C-alpha positions in Angstrom: 27.7 3.8 8.2 28.0 5.2 12.1 25.4 4.1 14.7 26.1 5.7 17.9 25.0 9.2 18.1 26.4 12.2 20.4 23.0 13.6 20.4 20.8 13.2 23.3 18.0 13.1 21.2 16.5 10.0 18.9 15.5 11.4 15.6 13.7 9.8 13.2 15.6 9.9 9.6 18.3 11.4 11.2 21.6 11.8 9.4 24.7 11.1 12.1 25.2 7.8 10.0 26.4 9.9 7.2 29.1 10.9 9.6 32.0 9.4 7.5 30.7 10.4 4.3 30.5 14.1 5.5 33.7 13.7 6.8 35.3 12.5 3.2 33.4 15.1 1.7 35.1 18.0 3.8 38.1 16.5 3.5 38.2 15.7 -0.4 36.8 19.5 -0.7 39.4 21.1 1.3 37.0 22.3 4.1 38.6 21.4 7.1 37.7 23.4 10.0 34.8 25.1 8.2 31.6 26.8 9.2 28.9 24.0 9.5 25.3 25.1 9.0 22.2 22.8 9.8 18.6 24.9 9.0 17.0 21.3 10.5 19.1 20.9 13.2 16.4 18.5 15.2 19.0 15.9 17.2 22.3 17.6 15.3 24.1 14.5 15.9 26.2 14.9 12.6 26.9 18.3 13.5 28.3 17.3 17.2 29.9 14.6 15.6 32.1 17.0 12.8 33.0 19.2 15.9 33.9 16.8 18.4 36.4 15.3 15.6 37.8 18.3 14.2 36.4 18.4 11.1 34.3 21.7 11.5 35.3 24.9 13.7 32.0 25.9 14.5 28.1 24.8 13.9 25.1 26.5 13.3 21.9 25.2 14.5 18.3 25.7 13.5 15.2 24.5 14.3 11.9 26.2 13.6 10.2 24.3 15.9 10.0 25.7 19.6 10.2 22.5 21.1 13.5 21.2 19.7 14.8 25.1 20.1 13.5 24.9 23.9 15.5 21.5 24.4 18.5 22.9 22.8 18.3 26.3 24.4 18.0 24.6 27.6 20.8 22.4 27.4 23.4 24.8 26.3 22.1 27.8 28.8 20.7 26.1 31.5 22.9 23.1 31.9 22.9 22.5 35.8 18.8 22.9 35.9 18.2 20.6 33.0 20.6 17.9 34.7 18.9 18.2 37.5 15.4 17.6 36.3 17.0 14.3 34.8 18.1 13.1 38.1 14.9 13.8 40.0 12.5 12.9 36.9 11.1 9.0 37.6 10.3 7.4 34.3 7.1 6.1 34.6 4.0 6.1 32.8 2.5 8.3 35.0 5.4 11.0 34.6 5.2 10.3 30.8 1.8 11.7 31.0 2.5 14.5 32.9 5.6 15.4 30.4 2.9 15.2 27.5 0.5 17.4 29.1 3.6 20.0 29.4 4.4 19.4 25.7 0.9 20.1 24.6 0.9 23.1 26.4 3.7 24.2 24.8 4.5 27.8 26.9 7.4 29.6 25.2 7.5 31.1 28.7 9.0 28.5 30.4 11.2 26.9 28.0 13.2 24.6 30.5 10.6 22.5 31.2 9.3 22.6 27.4 12.4 21.5 26.4 12.6 18.7 29.2 9.5 17.7 28.2 10.4 17.3 24.6 13.7 15.0 25.5 11.5 12.9 27.9 9.0 12.1 25.2 11.7 11.7 22.7 13.4 9.1 24.9 10.6 7.5 26.0 8.1 7.4 22.5 8.5 4.7 20.0 11.3 5.4 17.8 11.5 8.7 19.2 8.8 10.5 17.7 7.1 13.0 20.0 3.9 13.9 17.7 1.2 11.2 18.3 3.5 8.2 19.1 2.8 6.0 22.4 5.0 5.2 25.2 7.7 2.8 24.5 6.4 -0.7 26.1 2.6 0.8 25.7 0.3 2.5 28.5 0.3 -0.7 30.4 4.0 -1.7 30.3 3.2 -5.2 28.8 5.4 -4.7 25.6 8.8 -6.3 25.4 10.5 -3.0 26.0 9.6 -0.8 29.1 9.3 2.6 29.0 13.0 3.5 30.1 14.6 1.2 27.8 16.3 4.3 26.0 16.7 6.5 29.0 20.1 5.7 30.0 20.0 8.8 32.6 23.8 8.8 33.2 25.1 8.3 29.8 22.5 11.6 28.8 23.9 13.6 31.1 27.5 12.6 29.9 26.5 13.7 26.4 25.0 17.2 27.7 28.0 18.1 29.4 29.9 17.6 26.5 27.7 19.8 24.6 28.1 22.0 27.2 31.8 22.2 26.9 31.7 23.1 23.5 28.9 25.9 23.8 31.3 28.9 22.8 31.3 27.0 19.1 27.8 26.2 18.7 25.2 29.2 17.6 21.5 28.1 18.0 18.7 30.2 16.1 14.9 29.4 15.9 14.2 30.8 12.7 12.0 29.6 9.3 14.6 27.6 7.5 14.8 29.8 4.4 15.2 33.2 6.4 18.0 31.2 8.8 19.5 30.1 5.1 19.2 33.5 3.9 20.8 35.2 6.9 23.5 32.8 8.3 25.2 33.1 4.5 25.5 36.8 5.2 27.8 36.2 7.9 29.7 33.2 7.5 33.1 33.0 6.0 33.5 31.6 2.1 34.5 28.4 3.8 31.1 27.2 5.2 29.2 24.2 4.5 25.6 23.6 4.4 24.1 20.1 5.7 20.4 20.5 4.7 17.8 17.9 5.8 14.7 19.2 5.2 11.1 17.2 6.2 10.3 14.5 4.3 8.2 14.9 1.1 6.4 12.0 2.0 5.0 11.2 5.8 6.8 14.3 7.0 3.4 15.4 8.9 3.3 11.8 10.7 6.9 12.4 12.1 7.6 15.9 12.6 5.5 18.6 14.2 6.9 21.0 11.6 6.5 19.7 8.2 5.8 21.2 4.4 3.2 21.3 1.8 4.7 20.7 -2.1 5.1 24.3 -2.6 6.9 24.8 0.9 9.5 22.2 -0.8 9.7 24.4 -4.0 10.2 27.5 -2.0 13.1 25.6 -0.1 14.8 24.4 -3.1 14.9 27.9 -4.5 16.7 29.3 -1.7 19.5 26.5 -2.0 20.0 27.1 -5.6 21.1 30.8 -4.3 23.3 29.7 -1.5 26.9 30.8 -3.0 28.8 28.2 -0.9 29.0 24.7 -0.1 26.0 22.7 0.3 24.5 19.2 0.0 21.0 18.3 0.5 19.6 15.0 1.6 15.6 13.9 1.2 13.4 10.9 0.6 14.0 10.2 -3.1 10.5 11.0 -5.0 9.7 12.1 -8.5 8.8 15.3 -6.9 11.9 16.2 -5.2 14.5 14.7 -8.3 12.7 17.0 -10.8 12.8 20.0 -8.4 16.6 20.0 -8.1 16.9 19.3 -11.7 20.4 20.7 -13.3 22.1 19.4 -10.0 23.9 16.5 -9.0 21.8 13.9 -7.3 22.8 10.3 -5.9 20.3 7.9 -4.7 21.4 6.0 -1.7 20.0 4.1 1.0 20.3 4.8 4.9 19.1 2.7 8.1 16.6 4.4 10.2 16.4 4.1 13.9 12.4 3.6 13.5 10.9 0.4 15.1 10.8 -1.1 11.4 15.1 -0.9 10.8 13.7 -0.6 7.5 16.1 1.0 4.5 15.1 4.0 3.3 15.5 5.1 -0.2 17.4 8.6 -0.2 18.6 11.4 -2.5 21.6 13.5 -2.1 21.6 16.8 -4.1 24.9 18.6 -4.2 26.3 22.4 -5.0 28.2 22.5 -8.1 31.4 23.4 -6.5 31.5 20.3 -4.7 33.7 17.0 -5.4 31.5 13.7 -4.3 33.1 10.5 -3.1 30.5 7.8 -2.7 32.5 5.3 -0.7 30.9 5.5 2.4 27.4 6.4 0.9 26.1 3.0 1.7 
């Protein structure tokens, strides 16, 4: 599976490593140049990879988290100002404290600085976890890795500039996932593919600022089952999730996470009845 992401964000549980699998899925189902939908965009690395390589024509990325949305809105609509912030901001523990305070205030009237603080913490926190994680190297910077080890300014700026070049093919929203699914299905063509990666059933509250209770997962499942286009869902493989999608194709698989432990996660792929699945790259 692929390891280098086109996204400026590091995302726990991100699915960019499924790029080869998803390309094969799109090709085998004659979905090339389709509209591609992510109700839980996060870092959107997979969406970007598919668009850059010409497998999808347009991407629709949604995230209810105002911090994540602010980041994407800023780099798409205020690219120059965002890049200026990258160039002018020191990557230090003192700055980490400042950005953490900005992020905790979550001032939606200042989406540029909220989005930048989200980006800063994502690049400087352990494993990219924004909520409750400490800085890489610790507050005393006594660790083996320092706070700037994941903050290559020139590389990140190039990623952002590339995203900007494709901005007319990127549609961004800040909706509840169920509302987004219901809405986007109404205005996209039949040749549309949903890649749905909800918050984990287990440990979701420790990884994401927006997470679900069991009843929320059930509501999401009900909404997904009503989609009349092509879709796949990825989850942590739990009995609760397996049972929620009874009657649908379900394939367990492992994925490497970019978390500190570099562990493999036991995942579950669920897919719509109209999809032909090849598991060659699902390893």
